[in-house]
C-alpha positions as CSV (number, residue, x, y, z in Angstrom):
1,M,46.2,-1.6,-66.9
2,T,49.7,-1.8,-68.0
3,A,51.7,-3.8,-70.5
4,E,53.2,-6.7,-68.8
5,P,57.0,-6.3,-68.6
6,T,59.3,-9.0,-70.1
7,E,61.0,-11.4,-67.8
8,T,64.4,-12.6,-69.0
9,A,66.2,-15.4,-67.2
10,E,69.9,-14.6,-65.9
11,S,72.3,-17.5,-65.9
12,G,72.4,-19.2,-62.5
13,D,69.8,-16.7,-61.2
14,R,66.1,-16.4,-60.8
15,P,64.1,-14.4,-63.4
16,A,64.8,-10.9,-63.3
17,E,62.3,-8.4,-61.4
18,P,59.5,-7.0,-63.6
19,A,60.0,-4.0,-65.4
20,G,57.5,-1.4,-66.3
21,R,56.1,2.3,-66.0
22,P,53.7,3.6,-63.7
23,L,50.2,4.6,-64.9
24,P,50.6,7.6,-67.0
25,L,50.2,10.9,-65.1
26,W,47.1,11.8,-67.0
27,L,45.5,8.9,-65.5
28,A,47.1,8.7,-62.2
29,L,45.8,12.1,-61.2
30,P,42.0,11.4,-62.0
31,A,42.5,8.1,-60.2
32,A,43.7,9.5,-56.9
33,L,40.9,12.2,-57.3
34,G,38.6,9.4,-57.8
35,A,39.9,7.2,-54.9
36,G,39.2,10.0,-52.6
37,L,35.6,10.8,-54.0
38,V,34.8,7.1,-54.1
39,L,35.8,6.7,-50.5
40,L,33.8,9.6,-49.6
41,L,30.5,7.7,-51.0
42,A,31.3,4.9,-48.9
43,F,30.9,6.8,-45.7
44,P,27.4,8.4,-44.3
45,P,25.4,10.0,-45.3
46,Y,25.6,8.2,-48.7
47,G,26.5,4.8,-47.2
48,V,27.8,2.9,-50.5
49,W,30.1,0.7,-48.3
50,W,31.2,-1.7,-51.3
51,L,32.9,1.3,-52.9
52,A,35.5,1.6,-49.9
53,P,37.6,-1.2,-51.5
54,V,37.3,0.4,-54.9
55,G,38.9,3.5,-53.5
56,V,41.7,1.6,-52.0
57,A,42.2,0.0,-55.4
58,L,42.2,3.3,-57.3
59,L,44.8,5.0,-54.7
60,S,47.0,1.9,-55.1
61,V,47.1,2.0,-59.0
62,A,47.7,5.7,-59.0
63,V,51.0,5.6,-56.9
64,H,52.3,2.0,-58.1
65,R,55.9,2.5,-59.5
66,R,56.0,6.2,-58.7
67,R,58.7,8.0,-56.9
68,M,57.9,8.5,-53.2
69,R,57.4,12.3,-53.6
70,A,54.5,11.6,-56.0
71,G,53.1,8.8,-54.1
72,F,52.7,11.5,-51.4
73,G,51.2,13.8,-53.7
74,L,48.8,11.6,-55.2
75,G,47.9,10.3,-51.7
76,A,47.5,13.8,-50.4
77,L,45.1,14.7,-53.3
78,A,43.2,11.6,-52.7
79,G,42.9,12.8,-49.0
80,L,41.7,16.4,-50.0
81,A,39.2,14.7,-52.2
82,L,37.6,12.6,-49.2
83,F,38.2,14.9,-46.1
84,L,37.3,18.4,-47.4
85,P,33.6,17.3,-48.3
86,M,33.7,14.9,-45.5
87,L,34.4,17.2,-42.7
88,S,32.6,20.3,-44.2
89,W,30.4,20.3,-41.1
90,T,33.3,21.8,-39.4
91,N,32.9,25.2,-41.2
92,L,29.2,25.7,-40.6
93,Y,29.7,28.0,-37.6
94,T,33.5,28.6,-37.6
95,G,34.6,29.8,-40.7
96,N,36.8,28.2,-43.4
97,V,40.3,28.2,-41.6
98,P,39.7,25.4,-39.3
99,W,38.0,23.3,-41.8
100,L,40.9,23.6,-44.3
101,L,43.5,23.0,-41.7
102,L,41.9,19.9,-40.4
103,S,41.2,18.6,-43.8
104,G,44.6,19.3,-44.9
105,L,46.2,17.7,-42.0
106,Q,44.0,14.5,-42.4
107,A,44.8,14.6,-46.1
108,A,48.7,14.6,-45.4
109,Y,48.4,11.1,-43.7
110,L,46.9,9.7,-46.9
111,G,49.9,11.3,-48.5
112,L,52.1,9.4,-46.2
113,L,50.1,6.1,-47.3
114,G,50.7,6.9,-50.7
115,L,54.3,7.3,-50.2
116,A,54.5,4.0,-48.4
117,L,52.5,2.4,-51.0
118,A,54.9,3.7,-53.9
119,F,57.8,2.7,-51.5
120,T,56.6,-0.7,-51.4
121,G,56.2,-1.2,-55.1
122,P,59.3,-3.2,-55.8
123,L,58.1,-5.6,-53.1
124,V,54.6,-6.4,-54.6
125,D,56.3,-6.4,-58.2
126,R,58.6,-9.1,-57.1
127,F,56.0,-11.2,-54.9
128,R,52.7,-10.3,-56.4
129,W,50.8,-12.4,-53.9
130,S,51.9,-10.0,-51.3
131,W,50.0,-7.0,-52.9
132,P,46.8,-7.3,-51.1
133,L,48.4,-8.2,-47.9
134,V,51.0,-5.2,-48.0
135,T,47.9,-2.8,-48.8
136,G,46.1,-3.8,-45.9
137,V,48.7,-3.5,-43.1
138,L,49.8,-0.1,-44.6
139,W,46.3,1.3,-44.4
140,V,46.1,0.1,-40.8
141,A,49.4,1.8,-40.1
142,Q,48.2,4.9,-41.6
143,E,45.1,4.9,-39.4
144,A,47.0,4.1,-36.4
145,L,49.2,7.0,-36.7
146,R,46.2,9.3,-37.7
147,D,44.3,8.1,-34.8
148,R,47.0,9.2,-32.1
149,T,48.7,12.1,-33.6
150,P,48.8,15.4,-33.1
151,F,47.2,16.1,-29.8
152,G,45.6,12.5,-29.4
153,G,44.6,12.2,-33.0
154,F,41.5,12.3,-35.1
155,P,40.0,9.0,-36.3
156,W,37.4,10.3,-38.5
157,G,37.3,8.6,-41.9
158,R,38.7,5.2,-41.0
159,L,37.8,2.6,-43.5
160,A,36.0,0.4,-40.8
161,F,33.4,3.4,-40.2
162,S,32.2,2.9,-43.6
163,Q,31.2,-0.5,-43.1
164,G,28.1,0.0,-41.0
165,D,25.9,-2.3,-43.5
166,S,28.6,-4.4,-44.8
167,P,29.1,-8.1,-43.8
168,M,32.7,-7.2,-42.9
169,L,31.5,-5.3,-40.2
170,R,31.2,-8.7,-38.2
171,L,34.9,-8.8,-37.9
172,A,34.8,-5.9,-35.5
173,A,34.0,-8.7,-32.9
174,Y,37.4,-10.5,-33.5
175,G,39.7,-7.7,-34.2
176,G,37.8,-4.3,-33.9
177,A,38.2,-1.6,-36.2
178,P,41.9,-2.3,-37.3
179,L,40.8,-6.0,-38.3
180,V,37.6,-4.3,-40.4
181,T,40.0,-1.6,-42.3
182,F,42.5,-4.5,-43.0
183,A,39.8,-6.5,-44.7
184,V,38.5,-3.7,-46.7
185,A,42.1,-2.8,-47.9
186,V,42.7,-6.4,-48.6
187,A,39.8,-6.7,-50.8
188,G,40.9,-3.5,-52.6
189,G,44.4,-5.0,-52.9
190,L,42.9,-8.1,-54.7
191,L,41.0,-5.6,-57.2
192,V,44.6,-4.1,-57.8
193,V,46.0,-7.6,-58.6
194,A,43.0,-8.3,-60.8
195,V,43.6,-5.2,-63.1
196,W,47.5,-5.1,-63.1
197,R,47.9,-8.2,-65.1
198,P,49.5,-9.3,-68.3
199,W,46.2,-9.4,-70.3
200,R,47.9,-9.1,-73.8
201,G,50.2,-11.9,-73.2
202,L,47.5,-14.2,-71.8
203,P,44.4,-13.0,-73.5
204,V,42.3,-16.0,-71.9
205,A,44.1,-17.3,-69.0
206,G,44.9,-13.6,-67.7
207,W,41.1,-12.6,-67.8
208,L,40.3,-15.7,-66.2
209,R,43.1,-15.0,-63.7
210,G,41.8,-11.5,-63.2
211,A,38.1,-12.6,-62.6
212,G,39.5,-14.9,-60.0
213,F,41.0,-12.2,-58.0
214,V,37.8,-10.1,-58.3
215,A,35.7,-13.1,-57.1
216,G,38.1,-13.5,-54.0
217,A,37.5,-9.8,-53.1
218,A,33.9,-10.4,-53.3
219,A,34.3,-13.5,-51.1
220,L,36.0,-12.0,-48.5
221,V,33.4,-9.5,-48.5
222,A,30.7,-11.9,-48.3
223,G,32.5,-14.3,-45.9
224,G,31.8,-11.8,-43.3
225,L,28.3,-13.2,-43.1
226,L,29.8,-16.5,-41.8
227,V,31.6,-14.8,-38.9
228,P,29.4,-15.8,-35.8
229,L,28.2,-13.1,-33.5
230,A,27.3,-13.5,-29.6
231,G,23.7,-13.7,-28.9
232,P,22.0,-11.0,-26.6
233,G,22.1,-11.1,-22.9
234,S,19.0,-12.8,-21.3
235,E,18.3,-9.8,-18.8
236,T,16.9,-6.4,-20.2
237,A,16.2,-3.0,-19.0
238,R,14.0,-0.5,-20.6
239,V,15.8,2.7,-21.6
240,A,14.2,5.9,-22.8
241,I,16.4,8.5,-25.1
242,V,15.5,12.2,-24.5
243,Q,16.4,14.4,-27.7
244,G,15.2,17.8,-26.2
245,N,16.4,19.9,-29.3
246,V,17.7,23.5,-28.9
247,P,16.0,26.9,-29.8
248,R,18.5,27.3,-32.7
249,M,21.6,25.7,-34.1
250,G,25.1,27.0,-34.1
251,L,27.8,28.0,-31.7
252,D,25.6,30.0,-29.3
253,F,23.7,27.2,-28.2
254,N,25.3,27.5,-25.0
255,A,23.9,31.0,-24.7
256,Q,20.5,29.1,-24.8
257,R,21.5,26.9,-21.9
258,Q,18.5,27.3,-19.7
259,A,16.1,26.9,-22.8
260,V,17.8,23.5,-23.7
261,L,17.7,22.3,-20.1
262,D,14.0,23.1,-20.0
263,N,13.4,21.4,-23.4
264,H,14.8,18.1,-21.9
265,V,13.2,18.7,-18.6
266,N,9.7,19.3,-20.4
267,A,10.1,16.0,-22.7
268,T,10.9,14.0,-20.0
269,I,7.7,15.1,-18.1
270,E,5.7,14.7,-21.0
271,L,7.0,11.0,-21.0
272,A,6.0,10.6,-17.4
273,G,2.5,11.9,-18.4
274,Q,2.2,9.4,-21.1
275,V,3.3,6.6,-18.6
276,A,0.7,7.8,-16.0
277,R,-2.0,7.6,-18.5
278,G,-1.1,4.1,-19.6
279,E,0.1,5.3,-23.1
280,A,3.9,4.3,-22.4
281,E,5.9,1.8,-20.0
282,R,8.1,3.5,-17.3
283,P,11.7,3.4,-18.3
284,D,14.2,1.9,-16.0
285,L,16.6,4.7,-17.1
286,V,16.4,7.9,-18.8
287,V,19.5,9.2,-20.8
288,W,20.0,12.9,-21.7
289,P,22.5,13.9,-24.2
290,E,25.8,15.8,-23.8
291,N,25.3,19.7,-23.1
292,S,21.8,19.0,-22.0
293,S,22.5,20.9,-19.0
294,D,25.3,23.4,-19.5
295,V,24.2,25.0,-16.2
296,D,26.2,23.4,-13.7
297,P,23.4,21.5,-11.7
298,T,25.9,20.8,-8.8
299,R,26.5,24.6,-8.3
300,N,23.1,26.1,-9.7
301,A,20.5,25.1,-7.4
302,S,17.5,26.0,-9.8
303,A,19.2,23.7,-12.4
304,G,19.4,21.0,-10.1
305,R,15.8,21.3,-8.9
306,R,14.6,21.5,-12.9
307,I,16.4,17.9,-13.3
308,S,15.0,16.7,-10.2
309,D,11.4,17.6,-11.1
310,A,12.2,15.6,-14.1
311,A,13.6,12.6,-12.4
312,N,10.7,12.7,-9.7
313,A,8.1,12.9,-12.5
314,I,9.3,9.9,-14.4
315,G,10.5,8.0,-11.4
316,A,13.7,6.7,-12.9
317,P,17.5,7.8,-12.9
318,I,18.6,10.3,-15.5
319,L,21.8,10.3,-17.0
320,V,22.6,14.1,-17.6
321,G,25.2,15.4,-20.0
322,A,26.4,18.4,-18.1
323,V,29.2,21.1,-17.9
324,L,30.7,21.4,-14.5
325,L,32.9,24.2,-13.4
326,G,36.1,23.9,-12.1
327,P,38.2,22.1,-10.6
328,D,40.1,25.5,-11.4
329,K,39.3,29.1,-12.4
330,G,39.1,29.0,-16.0
331,Q,38.5,25.2,-16.3
332,V,35.2,23.2,-17.0
333,R,34.5,19.3,-17.3
334,N,32.4,17.7,-19.5
335,A,30.5,15.2,-17.3
336,G,27.7,12.5,-17.3
337,L,26.1,12.7,-14.0
338,V,23.5,10.3,-12.6
339,W,20.3,11.9,-11.2
340,L,18.0,9.8,-8.9
341,P,14.5,10.3,-8.2
342,G,14.0,11.6,-4.6
343,T,17.5,11.8,-3.7
344,G,18.9,14.0,-6.8
345,L,22.7,13.8,-7.7
346,D,24.3,10.6,-7.1
347,G,27.9,11.7,-6.4
348,S,29.4,8.5,-6.6
349,Q,28.6,7.8,-10.2
350,M,29.9,10.4,-12.3
351,Y,31.9,10.2,-15.7
352,I,34.4,13.0,-17.0
353,K,35.2,13.1,-20.5
354,R,38.7,11.7,-20.9
355,H,39.4,12.7,-24.5
356,P,38.5,16.5,-24.9
357,V,38.6,17.9,-28.6
358,P,41.5,20.0,-29.2
359,F,40.8,23.6,-30.4
360,A,37.4,22.8,-29.6
361,E,37.0,21.9,-26.1
362,Y,40.4,23.2,-25.1
363,V,43.2,25.0,-26.9
364,P,46.7,24.0,-27.0
365,L,49.2,26.5,-28.0
366,R,46.6,29.2,-27.7
367,D,49.0,32.2,-28.8
368,I,49.9,30.5,-31.7
369,A,46.5,29.0,-32.5
370,R,45.0,32.6,-32.4
371,M,47.4,33.8,-34.9
372,V,45.9,31.3,-37.4
373,S,42.4,32.0,-36.2
374,K,40.6,33.9,-33.6
375,E,37.9,31.7,-33.5
376,V,39.7,29.8,-30.8
377,D,38.8,32.6,-28.4
378,R,35.5,31.1,-28.6
379,V,36.6,28.5,-26.3
380,R,36.7,30.7,-22.9
381,N,37.5,27.8,-20.6
382,D,39.6,24.8,-21.4
383,F,37.9,21.3,-20.6
384,V,39.8,19.1,-18.1
385,A,40.3,15.7,-18.9
386,G,38.9,12.9,-16.8
387,T,40.9,9.9,-15.8
388,E,38.5,7.3,-15.1
389,P,36.7,5.0,-17.4
390,G,33.0,5.9,-18.1
391,V,31.6,2.7,-16.0
392,L,28.5,4.0,-14.3
393,R,26.1,1.7,-12.1
394,V,22.5,2.9,-12.5
395,G,19.7,1.1,-11.3
396,G,21.0,-2.3,-11.6
397,V,22.2,-1.6,-14.8
398,T,26.2,-1.0,-15.9
399,L,26.5,1.7,-18.5
400,G,29.6,2.1,-20.6
401,D,29.3,6.0,-21.1
402,V,31.4,7.8,-23.7
403,I,30.8,11.4,-24.8
404,C,30.8,12.6,-28.3
405,F,33.8,11.9,-30.3
406,E,35.2,9.7,-27.7
407,V,33.5,6.9,-29.6
408,A,35.8,7.1,-32.4
409,Y,38.8,6.0,-30.0
410,D,39.2,2.2,-29.5
411,E,40.4,2.1,-25.9
412,V,38.3,4.7,-24.4
413,V,35.2,2.7,-25.5
414,R,36.9,-0.8,-24.7
415,D,37.9,0.3,-21.1
416,T,34.2,0.8,-20.1
417,V,33.4,-2.8,-21.0
418,T,36.5,-4.5,-19.5
419,G,35.2,-2.4,-16.5
420,G,31.9,-4.1,-16.6
421,A,29.7,-2.3,-18.8
422,Q,26.4,-4.1,-19.8
423,V,25.2,-1.5,-22.5
424,L,27.0,1.3,-24.3
425,V,25.9,4.8,-24.1
426,V,27.1,7.8,-26.3
427,Q,26.0,11.2,-25.3
428,T,26.5,14.0,-27.8
429,N,25.6,17.4,-29.0
430,N,25.5,17.8,-32.7
431,A,24.0,21.4,-32.4
432,T,27.1,22.9,-33.8
433,F,27.2,20.4,-36.9
434,N,24.6,18.8,-39.3
435,V,23.0,15.5,-40.1
436,A,26.0,14.1,-42.1
437,E,28.2,14.6,-38.7
438,A,25.6,12.9,-36.8
439,E,25.1,10.0,-38.9
440,Q,28.9,9.4,-39.7
441,Q,29.2,9.3,-35.6
442,L,26.2,7.0,-35.6
443,A,28.3,4.7,-37.8
444,M,30.8,4.4,-35.1
445,V,28.3,3.4,-32.7
446,R,27.5,0.7,-35.0
447,L,30.8,-0.8,-35.1
448,R,31.6,-0.3,-31.4
449,A,28.2,-2.4,-30.6
450,V,29.5,-5.2,-32.7
451,E,33.1,-5.0,-31.5
452,H,32.1,-5.4,-27.9
453,G,28.9,-7.6,-28.4
454,R,26.9,-4.6,-26.4
455,E,23.7,-3.1,-27.4
456,A,24.2,0.7,-27.7
457,L,22.6,4.0,-27.9
458,M,23.2,7.6,-29.1
459,A,21.4,10.2,-27.3
460,S,21.9,13.9,-29.3
461,T,20.7,17.2,-28.3
462,V,19.4,17.5,-31.8
463,G,19.7,14.1,-33.5
464,V,20.4,11.7,-34.9
465,S,19.6,9.7,-31.9
466,G,19.0,5.9,-31.8
467,F,19.5,2.5,-30.4
468,V,21.9,-0.1,-32.0
469,G,21.8,-3.8,-31.4
470,A,24.7,-6.0,-31.0
471,D,24.6,-7.1,-34.4
472,G,25.1,-3.3,-35.6
473,R,21.5,-2.7,-36.7
474,V,19.8,0.7,-35.8
475,T,16.3,1.1,-34.4
476,G,14.3,4.0,-33.2
477,A,16.5,6.7,-35.2
478,T,15.3,10.0,-34.8
479,G,15.3,13.1,-37.2
480,F,17.5,16.0,-37.2
481,N,16.8,19.1,-35.4
482,T,13.5,18.0,-33.9
483,R,12.6,17.2,-30.3
484,A,11.9,13.4,-29.8
485,V,11.6,10.7,-27.1
486,V,12.3,6.9,-28.1
487,T,12.1,4.2,-25.6
488,R,13.4,0.7,-26.1
489,Q,14.0,-2.6,-24.3
490,M,17.8,-3.1,-24.3
491,H,19.4,-6.5,-23.7
492,L,22.3,-6.4,-20.9
493,G,25.4,-8.0,-22.4
494,E,27.7,-10.3,-20.3
495,A,30.0,-12.2,-22.4
496,R,33.2,-10.5,-23.5
497,T,34.0,-10.7,-27.2
498,V,37.6,-11.8,-28.9
499,A,37.9,-8.1,-29.7
500,T,37.4,-6.9,-25.9
501,R,39.7,-9.6,-24.5
502,I,42.5,-9.0,-26.8
503,G,42.2,-5.2,-27.0
504,L,45.2,-3.7,-29.2
505,W,46.9,-7.0,-30.2
506,P,45.4,-7.1,-33.8
507,E,46.6,-3.5,-34.4
508,V,49.9,-4.3,-32.9
509,A,50.2,-7.7,-35.2
510,L,49.1,-5.7,-38.2
511,L,51.6,-2.6,-37.4
512,A,54.4,-5.1,-37.2
513,M,53.7,-6.6,-40.4
514,A,53.5,-3.0,-41.8
515,V,57.2,-2.7,-40.6
516,A,58.2,-5.9,-42.1
517,A,56.9,-4.9,-45.5
518,L,58.7,-1.4,-45.2
519,A,61.9,-3.2,-44.1
520,A,61.6,-5.9,-47.1
521,A,61.2,-3.1,-49.6
522,T,64.1,-1.4,-48.2
523,L,66.2,-4.3,-48.7
524,L,64.8,-5.3,-52.0
525,T,65.3,-1.8,-53.3
526,R,69.0,-1.4,-52.0
527,R,70.0,-4.9,-53.4
528,R,68.7,-4.3,-57.0
529,P,66.3,-1.5,-57.8
530,L,63.4,-2.3,-60.2
531,P,63.2,-0.3,-63.4
532,G,60.6,2.3,-63.3
533,V,61.5,2.8,-59.4
534,G,63.4,5.4,-58.2
535,T,65.3,8.2,-60.3
536,A,64.5,8.1,-64.0
537,T,67.1,6.9,-66.4
538,A,68.8,9.7,-68.4
539,G,67.8,9.9,-71.8
540,D,64.1,8.8,-71.1
541,P,62.3,12.2,-70.4
542,A,58.9,10.7,-71.2
543,D,59.5,8.2,-68.3
544,A,60.6,10.8,-66.1
545,E,57.4,12.8,-66.9
546,E,55.3,10.1,-66.1
547,R,56.6,9.8,-62.4
């Protein structure tokens, strides 16, 4: 990949640090662009999960031994190549401005990652064994920052969410998404060490050493198969997902709210007819998706009666995704309501979404945001955040309910399991997006199921809905933009995984290691900057141009 620098011994000192130039710019630019595109292919709907370490390696190669500002630029280029197509579903009905702003913001975080990778170049050059480790902890640090800032963050595109079919998904049971991301990035770091070696000086031993690092990356990936997972619980409950669909896709699905409610009522009554004819077993619980009743059934008697008709017909509780008015004028709440046959709303079992989406469910800095795009005025009422985890006790089953994008946030999901959830439920509405977004969201459900050892389901208005085993396998997945009802026997989990018990600590430990790596690189650079890092040497315009 690069000529191996010469090491000369100094009297009374250890060998000098390696010298060398970064990858030529004409190679670094396509490497950074390729990194983003390769990472994109690792995620749904493509799902070529093993490309994720390759993308990590390409970005590391592109920024190594470059100035920090060049590292930022190359990282941002990789981010644009990843996020512009990945988040293209955000511009289907809102125009290009929100899509470009969101994609650009997410790309900036990869720019910071590229900067950090460039800054730690002296460290990994001096201690080559540390390269995979440094790569791993810096990726985790980047995601930790992006998951939380600004306005609560946007965790889409975490490396861990690309690993639904990978053996490394099992690591989630021991350290959650941060540990899976770390493992993917370490595998990428091993690939970097494999290619950045002194091939010309050691034609045989060098190639063997490089092959050994590649084998190490493969072993790390395959080693996930050896990670044990907890078995399913002994008790079960039969659960039905009702995907009622909407009359037409788009932002005006809410204007069709009575029709959407009727779709879910009618599909549930049809299921009840199949039960009565002996064609299907009666479920213990029925789950409707987010926005299945955007008519507030606690205030609209007609909507409440329609839901009661469905619950009475099926003879089982229904978890309803509803929009509730209030508590104050101009405010609404995104809720999961429990509706019982015979008695109606169970007021003691209600979940209010804790993490509303900024600029979609509420608009921070509305006056400023309106100057950027008048689309923000589509959000007429701001959604108010709930304060309690979504732990709902329904018909002898304790549900861990999260709504839509909340499945991407570690603590929102974990809080339901520590609160006693036996199964995980994700209520979502994909009527304003497309099938790619729905499949990306389902990949997150897969990770959460393994992370907490709980079977899970995702119920969507339009798809994709489906069940997920505690091992991450999907069954009963529905089509997109269609009406469907699927029923499965779900095991009720009881034991807590290591990840559930220790929570944030793996991420905290990896962040501490990232800080230590940055501190070590700072000290090393101050003591004796490496050739090829920092300010270009005067009289070497070719070297300056490369950086």
